[in-house]
Steps between C-alpha positions, in 0.01 A plus 500: 500500500229241438734278310763508773238413757387199287842335535447459869166328443602215265447213742429136421131442563235240432445281202265612215135421557173664414150446629280350218162654433190299408635492152803269504637667181549832679669608821416772744757675718391533861712636781596219734407603852825385669462811727197349673694196620791725595269730697335209671828363614662832600198628704392177675798268470276241334731209415259364241532827309878471510482144371282607212740782416783250479304236317295698251747794453848369564687739262294803605576422862873461427500829300319684783726370782838500322474793251229734622530478881866381484456303828714204402461164324159350479664163591617638840321307776432820685387710207126467556512629860742776382246614235216494750696695761613754240138582411384543860602859475185709557560710191527191279189349653302815407652488155387140451146582626467809274630315194248218545219744557575711194552194276219277622384499137740519202246440218577834339874425491437145357286654224765763409776235500307285261436784262863613506646152455240416238630792293865410562459140396346619171789743432775269641388145425808347678422672831393272778255658745642474852362355814400800712464487875444749781722513806569729797861620552656780701482795261819404314373383167187573289526221237721196521581344169590136471511234233159553335354638827417836653455561875291805592596636834170642625675695775636737235158581353290636787453847364706820485324628820567185703636631837803266520622615156521861622799403723700299241427631148503826319188649345614407151556137612162480666323592181592165351400303811138454411264227380492653154879438463493130555415381152724761319791399730442126429498552129794732479726303740412172322580651161834637638586150620424349162656778295794639691729758340809312383832628631313720749813604691667648191190678367459873527228637735305608189501147366388365833217754524393432144473131579286566805284728286450218249389262774270751657345591165434131435347473847267786408387316190433182700299698757309687225568836662782752546603409849868581472552855356877573532701667234656168402158350450410793269824433305406137450146595396635748246735237358223249459287755323774571253572127454159329491646175363724450804370206710495498878761230496731719288446797723597304812789309359679750272739688726601775258194623329528816296460826690146581601 
């Protein structure tokens, strides 16, 4: 189910860039606050905010308008007023306000992302940490995966008890719509984009589930805790215990590992 959902999220996004720390030899991942410019434009109609969205975040803006909101081409002369009008709905205005209030500070998420990607780059030297940015959508997507980029839709992580979710999502769906799920979702979806299951359409359901389990198990290792606990994650864990010399790269790229 997760893998199928990912296919709909593979959009072309922004070019690779990281914020440097004080030490030029290292890089720190920090969530780009694209959502703040978006919120400023959508709640006040501030043209300066719109200009900055288009200038500083051109591919993020294209991805939002064309792939997430599906309102038409970003090159359409009327698209900006169309986006603004679309978000004047009172429910969406509340959604924007609540998302900005809950995520006024994302330091905890930045810290978790750096720990997780730090571990991944040690285990998978060829992996390129993505640009990660926050946005506000319309409850359609959680994580948008692009070319070395991840877009976090804050509107999908307002807590399982968030009133609006009660009308549109089941109890089991709402359990994953929390702040704690953001980093695990970022890691697992990014790994799935880098290590897709080859010949997915011809694979059995068991093979698909096993691949998801391997990705989730790897995500757990990057997080340093057992966040995902499905039966397929347990299968992957048991396999790695029995095959201690198997690398993370081998685990994720070998489609037909021996039975767990």
